[in-house]
C-alpha positions, 0 to 999 in steps of 0.5 A: 634812259634811266636818267630821265627827269622823272626817274626816282634815282636821278631825283635822289642824286639831284637832292643829294647834290643840292644838299652838298652845294653849300654855297648854292652856286650849282657846283660842288667842289672839295670845299662844299663836299669836305670842308663845309660838311666837316665845319657843320660836323664840328657843331654837332659831333664830339671832338673825338669824332671829328678827325675820323669823320674828316678822314671818312669824308675826305676819302669819300671825295676821292673814292666817289669821284674815282680819281685823284684830285690832281687829275680831276677838275676839282668840282662838278655840276649836277650833270657830272654828279649824275653821270659819276653816280650812275657809273659808280653805283650801276651794280647793286652791290655796296663795295668796300669803299662805300660801306666804309663811308657809310660805317664812318658816318654811322660811327660819327653820328653815334654820339654815345657809341652804343651802336644805335642812333636815337632820333636826336643823333639822326637829326644831327647826322642830317644837319651835318649834310645840310638837311633842314627838314624831313627828319622825322620822315627820314628817321621812320624810313631808316628805322625798318623795324620801327623800334624807335632806334636806328641800328647800324645794319638799318643805317647801312641798308638805307645808305645802300638803298639811297644810292643803288635802288633805282626804283624807290625814292629814299629819305636817307638824307631827309627831304 
C-alpha cells in the first residue's frame, strides 16, 4: 500500500516524527510534542507569543491524535504516527483544526506581526520544531513566488502540502 518504505509521504511523516522525538527514545508523547516544543519556542519567540503557541500545540496534540489524552495511551511510536496521519490526512482537504494549527504556527513565527516570515523568522520556526539543518532549502521551498519572504498563504499551502501531498516530498520542516 502507500505506506511502503519508498513512499514520499511516509518519509515525510517519519522525518516529522523524528523531529518531534526530542529524547530520541522512539516514542513521541505529550512531553515531546508539547512541552519540549514550547520549551524551545521560549528561546526563539517573544513572550507575547508563547501562550498562544502553547495553546496551538496543545490543541494540535489532541486534534491530530483525534482522541482525548484520557482515552489515548499517551504516546506513539513511528508506526502509530504513520497510521494516525494516514487516517487524518487521507483526504486532500485542510480541515479547520489543521488550518488553525498552521495559522497558529505562522502567527507565532511572525515575530514582527507583519504577515510575512523573513529568513530569520523561518529559521526560528524550524528550530522550534527541532530542525537543525536545511533552513535555506526549506525557505526556498515555501517561498513559492521567490520574492524573499514567506507570506501567510505560502506558509499555509506548504503546511497543507507537507501533510496531504502523497507524491512529492517537502522541506516544510527542513531536512
